[in-house]
Structures are given as C-alpha cells and as structure tokens.
TILUM-867281 format. One record per residue (C-alpha): residue number from 1; x negated, y negated, z. Coordinates in Angstrom, 3 decimals, always signed. Layout:
N
(NUM (X Y Z)),
...
END
This chain:
265
(1 (-115.010 -125.414 +116.629)),
(2 (-112.299 -122.955 +117.693)),
(3 (-112.976 -119.658 +119.476)),
(4 (-110.579 -116.796 +118.761)),
(5 (-109.121 -115.206 +121.866)),
(6 (-108.102 -111.917 +120.268)),
(7 (-109.100 -110.199 +117.028)),
(8 (-107.555 -107.135 +115.401)),
(9 (-110.030 -104.389 +114.573)),
(10 (-109.616 -104.644 +110.789)),
(11 (-110.002 -108.439 +110.882)),
(12 (-113.125 -107.987 +113.034)),
(13 (-114.652 -105.611 +110.488)),
(14 (-113.959 -108.001 +107.599)),
(15 (-115.214 -111.012 +109.569)),
(16 (-118.483 -109.211 +110.311)),
(17 (-119.298 -109.152 +106.596)),
(18 (-119.594 -112.037 +104.174)),
(19 (-116.714 -113.058 +101.953)),
(20 (-114.616 -115.851 +100.540)),
(21 (-110.972 -116.500 +99.780)),
(22 (-108.052 -118.920 +99.817)),
(23 (-105.432 -120.094 +102.295)),
(24 (-102.205 -118.581 +100.979)),
(25 (-99.573 -120.078 +103.270)),
(26 (-99.291 -122.141 +106.462)),
(27 (-96.261 -121.006 +108.452)),
(28 (-94.818 -121.939 +111.818)),
(29 (-96.276 -118.879 +113.564)),
(30 (-99.161 -117.819 +111.341)),
(31 (-101.578 -118.944 +108.644)),
(32 (-102.008 -116.399 +105.843)),
(33 (-105.305 -115.942 +104.008)),
(34 (-106.190 -113.927 +100.921)),
(35 (-109.763 -112.774 +100.425)),
(36 (-111.212 -112.721 +96.922)),
(37 (-111.007 -108.921 +97.095)),
(38 (-107.219 -109.126 +97.653)),
(39 (-106.980 -108.439 +101.401)),
(40 (-104.374 -110.319 +103.434)),
(41 (-105.515 -111.784 +106.783)),
(42 (-103.497 -113.681 +109.378)),
(43 (-104.290 -116.190 +112.129)),
(44 (-101.736 -117.067 +114.805)),
(45 (-101.408 -117.533 +118.553)),
(46 (-102.146 -113.855 +119.123)),
(47 (-103.422 -110.874 +117.164)),
(48 (-100.200 -109.178 +116.086)),
(49 (-101.696 -106.645 +113.656)),
(50 (-105.111 -105.084 +112.940)),
(51 (-105.647 -107.651 +110.163)),
(52 (-104.864 -110.687 +112.334)),
(53 (-106.558 -112.841 +114.969)),
(54 (-105.182 -114.995 +117.780)),
(55 (-106.272 -118.503 +118.707)),
(56 (-104.030 -118.966 +121.742)),
(57 (-103.041 -122.564 +122.443)),
(58 (-105.532 -123.807 +119.831)),
(59 (-103.414 -122.396 +116.989)),
(60 (-101.179 -125.481 +116.711)),
(61 (-104.214 -127.733 +116.289)),
(62 (-105.750 -125.296 +113.801)),
(63 (-102.723 -125.026 +111.512)),
(64 (-102.394 -128.808 +111.322)),
(65 (-105.918 -129.007 +109.891)),
(66 (-105.554 -126.450 +107.099)),
(67 (-103.423 -126.401 +103.958)),
(68 (-102.468 -123.913 +101.234)),
(69 (-104.983 -123.423 +98.405)),
(70 (-107.928 -124.465 +100.598)),
(71 (-110.984 -122.231 +100.233)),
(72 (-112.500 -120.412 +103.195)),
(73 (-115.637 -118.397 +103.813)),
(74 (-116.592 -115.653 +106.251)),
(75 (-120.178 -115.322 +107.363)),
(76 (-121.108 -112.909 +110.157)),
(77 (-118.090 -113.543 +112.331)),
(78 (-117.614 -117.220 +111.457)),
(79 (-114.582 -118.424 +109.478)),
(80 (-115.024 -121.834 +107.853)),
(81 (-112.301 -123.893 +106.167)),
(82 (-113.502 -127.363 +105.276)),
(83 (-114.540 -128.973 +108.572)),
(84 (-112.771 -126.296 +110.659)),
(85 (-114.870 -123.488 +112.139)),
(86 (-113.367 -120.444 +113.854)),
(87 (-115.670 -118.156 +115.811)),
(88 (-114.671 -114.484 +115.565)),
(89 (-117.493 -113.099 +117.653)),
(90 (-118.076 -109.860 +119.515)),
(91 (-117.306 -111.690 +122.769)),
(92 (-113.643 -111.952 +121.698)),
(93 (-111.156 -109.479 +123.097)),
(94 (-110.328 -107.121 +120.238)),
(95 (-106.926 -105.461 +120.072)),
(96 (-106.943 -101.835 +118.936)),
(97 (-104.223 -99.508 +117.696)),
(98 (-102.907 -97.214 +120.390)),
(99 (-102.813 -93.424 +120.159)),
(100 (-99.248 -92.256 +120.656)),
(101 (-98.256 -88.584 +120.834)),
(102 (-95.668 -87.626 +118.249)),
(103 (-92.245 -86.454 +119.374)),
(104 (-88.632 -86.177 +118.229)),
(105 (-86.297 -88.645 +119.940)),
(106 (-82.770 -88.124 +121.247)),
(107 (-80.039 -89.846 +119.251)),
(108 (-78.455 -91.486 +122.309)),
(109 (-81.762 -93.147 +123.249)),
(110 (-82.239 -94.392 +119.689)),
(111 (-78.682 -95.695 +119.374)),
(112 (-78.910 -97.589 +122.678)),
(113 (-82.182 -99.209 +121.584)),
(114 (-80.655 -100.048 +118.214)),
(115 (-77.558 -101.715 +119.686)),
(116 (-79.738 -103.663 +122.112)),
(117 (-81.928 -104.964 +119.273)),
(118 (-78.886 -106.268 +117.386)),
(119 (-77.454 -107.921 +120.505)),
(120 (-80.765 -109.569 +121.393)),
(121 (-81.211 -110.897 +117.843)),
(122 (-78.417 -113.457 +118.355)),
(123 (-77.901 -115.602 +115.241)),
(124 (-81.330 -114.927 +113.711)),
(125 (-79.793 -113.118 +110.711)),
(126 (-77.548 -114.806 +108.133)),
(127 (-74.707 -113.269 +106.119)),
(128 (-77.050 -112.248 +103.302)),
(129 (-79.317 -110.444 +105.762)),
(130 (-76.447 -108.490 +107.327)),
(131 (-75.275 -107.529 +103.845)),
(132 (-78.696 -106.161 +102.946)),
(133 (-78.857 -104.297 +106.259)),
(134 (-75.483 -102.646 +105.568)),
(135 (-76.790 -101.324 +102.238)),
(136 (-80.014 -100.065 +103.810)),
(137 (-78.184 -98.324 +106.640)),
(138 (-75.791 -96.669 +104.216)),
(139 (-78.668 -95.369 +102.120)),
(140 (-80.360 -93.860 +105.174)),
(141 (-77.291 -92.438 +106.903)),
(142 (-76.126 -90.591 +103.808)),
(143 (-79.222 -88.413 +104.145)),
(144 (-79.572 -85.506 +106.560)),
(145 (-83.174 -84.712 +107.492)),
(146 (-84.281 -85.631 +103.968)),
(147 (-87.584 -85.048 +102.289)),
(148 (-89.640 -88.165 +103.197)),
(149 (-90.045 -89.101 +99.514)),
(150 (-86.259 -89.013 +99.145)),
(151 (-85.833 -91.329 +102.129)),
(152 (-88.483 -93.806 +100.970)),
(153 (-87.193 -93.715 +97.385)),
(154 (-83.670 -94.572 +98.512)),
(155 (-85.018 -97.740 +100.181)),
(156 (-87.346 -98.870 +97.401)),
(157 (-84.231 -99.544 +95.313)),
(158 (-83.617 -102.549 +97.594)),
(159 (-87.190 -103.885 +97.709)),
(160 (-87.355 -107.663 +97.480)),
(161 (-83.782 -108.205 +98.672)),
(162 (-82.833 -110.322 +101.648)),
(163 (-83.923 -113.594 +103.217)),
(164 (-87.400 -114.514 +104.381)),
(165 (-90.987 -114.776 +103.211)),
(166 (-91.057 -111.021 +103.689)),
(167 (-87.602 -109.937 +102.467)),
(168 (-85.465 -108.087 +104.979)),
(169 (-85.418 -104.925 +102.858)),
(170 (-89.213 -104.712 +102.953)),
(171 (-89.306 -105.318 +106.710)),
(172 (-86.853 -102.441 +107.158)),
(173 (-89.017 -100.250 +104.893)),
(174 (-92.068 -101.052 +107.039)),
(175 (-90.232 -99.773 +110.099)),
(176 (-89.293 -96.571 +108.280)),
(177 (-92.893 -96.023 +107.156)),
(178 (-94.114 -96.470 +110.747)),
(179 (-91.640 -93.833 +111.920)),
(180 (-92.701 -91.385 +109.207)),
(181 (-96.369 -91.859 +110.075)),
(182 (-95.633 -91.381 +113.763)),
(183 (-93.718 -88.174 +113.083)),
(184 (-96.500 -86.884 +110.824)),
(185 (-94.244 -86.779 +107.747)),
(186 (-96.106 -87.346 +104.477)),
(187 (-94.745 -89.295 +101.508)),
(188 (-96.118 -90.492 +98.163)),
(189 (-97.749 -93.873 +98.743)),
(190 (-98.436 -94.854 +95.142)),
(191 (-94.805 -95.579 +94.191)),
(192 (-94.342 -97.630 +97.372)),
(193 (-97.206 -100.003 +96.656)),
(194 (-96.321 -100.325 +92.972)),
(195 (-92.605 -100.975 +93.529)),
(196 (-93.015 -103.587 +96.262)),
(197 (-95.731 -105.325 +94.245)),
(198 (-93.382 -105.631 +91.258)),
(199 (-90.148 -106.497 +93.063)),
(200 (-91.085 -108.516 +96.148)),
(201 (-93.238 -111.409 +97.366)),
(202 (-97.027 -111.342 +97.373)),
(203 (-97.272 -111.527 +101.167)),
(204 (-94.730 -108.732 +101.582)),
(205 (-96.592 -106.542 +99.086)),
(206 (-99.870 -107.100 +100.927)),
(207 (-98.337 -106.290 +104.324)),
(208 (-96.995 -103.058 +102.842)),
(209 (-100.468 -102.286 +101.461)),
(210 (-101.853 -102.599 +104.983)),
(211 (-99.130 -100.282 +106.274)),
(212 (-100.013 -97.652 +103.675)),
(213 (-103.445 -97.271 +105.237)),
(214 (-102.090 -97.242 +108.776)),
(215 (-102.162 -100.914 +109.793)),
(216 (-98.826 -101.925 +111.330)),
(217 (-97.749 -104.654 +113.718)),
(218 (-98.891 -103.711 +117.219)),
(219 (-95.469 -104.276 +118.786)),
(220 (-94.028 -101.403 +116.740)),
(221 (-96.468 -99.109 +118.525)),
(222 (-95.469 -100.739 +121.807)),
(223 (-91.823 -99.974 +121.038)),
(224 (-92.625 -96.333 +120.278)),
(225 (-94.405 -96.083 +123.629)),
(226 (-91.488 -97.782 +125.409)),
(227 (-89.054 -95.207 +124.001)),
(228 (-90.879 -92.665 +126.178)),
(229 (-90.233 -94.861 +129.229)),
(230 (-87.269 -96.312 +131.139)),
(231 (-84.800 -98.516 +129.269)),
(232 (-86.091 -101.715 +130.914)),
(233 (-89.360 -101.129 +129.059)),
(234 (-87.462 -100.742 +125.778)),
(235 (-85.594 -104.013 +126.312)),
(236 (-88.750 -105.917 +127.222)),
(237 (-90.571 -104.599 +124.166)),
(238 (-87.652 -105.333 +121.840)),
(239 (-87.796 -108.970 +122.935)),
(240 (-91.423 -109.044 +121.794)),
(241 (-90.616 -107.315 +118.496)),
(242 (-87.888 -109.858 +117.742)),
(243 (-90.446 -112.689 +117.910)),
(244 (-91.935 -111.492 +114.609)),
(245 (-90.695 -114.073 +112.119)),
(246 (-87.079 -115.203 +112.074)),
(247 (-85.616 -111.747 +111.389)),
(248 (-88.616 -109.592 +110.402)),
(249 (-88.987 -107.987 +113.821)),
(250 (-85.328 -107.010 +113.955)),
(251 (-85.378 -105.341 +110.534)),
(252 (-88.637 -103.515 +111.286)),
(253 (-87.243 -102.226 +114.578)),
(254 (-83.978 -101.093 +112.960)),
(255 (-85.799 -99.369 +110.122)),
(256 (-88.007 -97.482 +112.548)),
(257 (-85.137 -96.523 +114.849)),
(258 (-82.900 -95.427 +111.943)),
(259 (-85.688 -93.219 +110.580)),
(260 (-86.194 -91.671 +114.026)),
(261 (-82.439 -90.996 +114.118)),
(262 (-82.541 -89.182 +110.773)),
(263 (-85.103 -86.732 +112.161)),
(264 (-83.828 -86.683 +115.764)),
(265 (-82.457 -83.865 +117.884)),
END
C-alpha cells in the first residue's frame, strides 16, 4: 500500500468518486492514466498539476509495478492497479491553484527571463526542437497586440510538430494559453481542442483539454508570481519549470513569456 503525499484538487475530486480506466503510459517521471470517461490523470514524485498526485520517494517503486494497458479502479479515494493500492485520502496534502492578480509585464523583464530560460536549458533541446521554436517565435513576433484568436490560430498551424511525447509546439501553445488566461484575454476554445486532437498525440491533446478548463502545471503559476518578484526568484522558479519533461518546461515557459511580450508595455 502506498500513501500519496500530495494530490491536485482535480485528481482529489475524481478520486473521491468511483471510476475505472487504463494505464496509458509509464514514463521516467510520471505514470499516465486514462479514465473510461476520457480524463487524463498523472502520478509522479509530486503533484505538478491539478490532475496529478505525488508519491514522493515511493514513486520509483510504484512505477516498476505497473505497466501500460493495465486496468485500474478508483473507489472513494483508493486507486487500485492489480496488487498495487494507492491511498488518496483527505489526510494527504492537496495542492491548489494560486490566485494571481493580472498585470501587464515590462518587455525588459520578460526578455531577461526568456534568455535565462534558454541558457539554463543546456542541451535539453535537439536541432529539430530549435527549428520548431524558430517557427513558433516568428509566428508570434510578426503580430502586434493581436486578437487572441489570431495569435492562437497562428500557433495551431504547428500543432503536433517537434520532439517529445507532448510535441514542442503544443508545449509552447500551452504556455501561450496560460498567458492569455492570466491576462483575461478570451479566445475560441473549440478549434484548439479539435486541432490538437487531430494533429498531435493523445496525451498532448488531453493536457490541452485540461488547460482549456483552467488546469495548468503549477510551476507556470509559480513563474508568473516570480515575475512580480526579484530576479533571483525568477531564476529559481525557471529551474523548477525546466524539470517538466526533457524540453516541455522550456517550451511552456517560452510560450508564456512570448505571449506576455506581445501584450506588454
């Protein structure tokens, strides 16, 4: 029996009800689950999003005992996969989304954070990834305070491109969507979900679905908060963001920062 140390609020709500599903993928940093109703859930060392839970040091043991295509069940806060039982009880520390006041950011602050993210990323991005990033940046920088639908539409052209289980183009789009939500800028969500579903991976499409109802990776909120603070806080938070996947965190951060720049002072 494994006790979760941290549970995202959406995962907690789903775990409190009864349901079934299948293990979708076992990765180095997370195990991905799909409920029969089509909701993506994640288990890792920590709760990194509202639809994830963290097992701490027990995660390594847990992932070695599960495999793709295995069935799981949820019954009143208990996750069962074969002979593995994970307790997602009310005694667990539950991570919640933070409330961050909206503001317009200065371009110099954004550009410094952006350059720092690239420098800290080291060799995590291959030639294909940098090529995709160049196309994404060009699409965004050609626009001047665009209508949000115009901005999102220019990026959906690239959906599914780039390396990774969640392609780099979709990670970048997630960052842009987080920025738009933070700035209170509305966009049409239907075309986003439909396009990513058709052009990209299943896991990427499901992560985007979560984003469309306001569920993003917590560290993106932490980065937004840090941008209000001294630069040391920005650097520390960027290091946490970059731990998301091999390059996912970098592309999310750049997408968010580039979108802030488009609407900056």
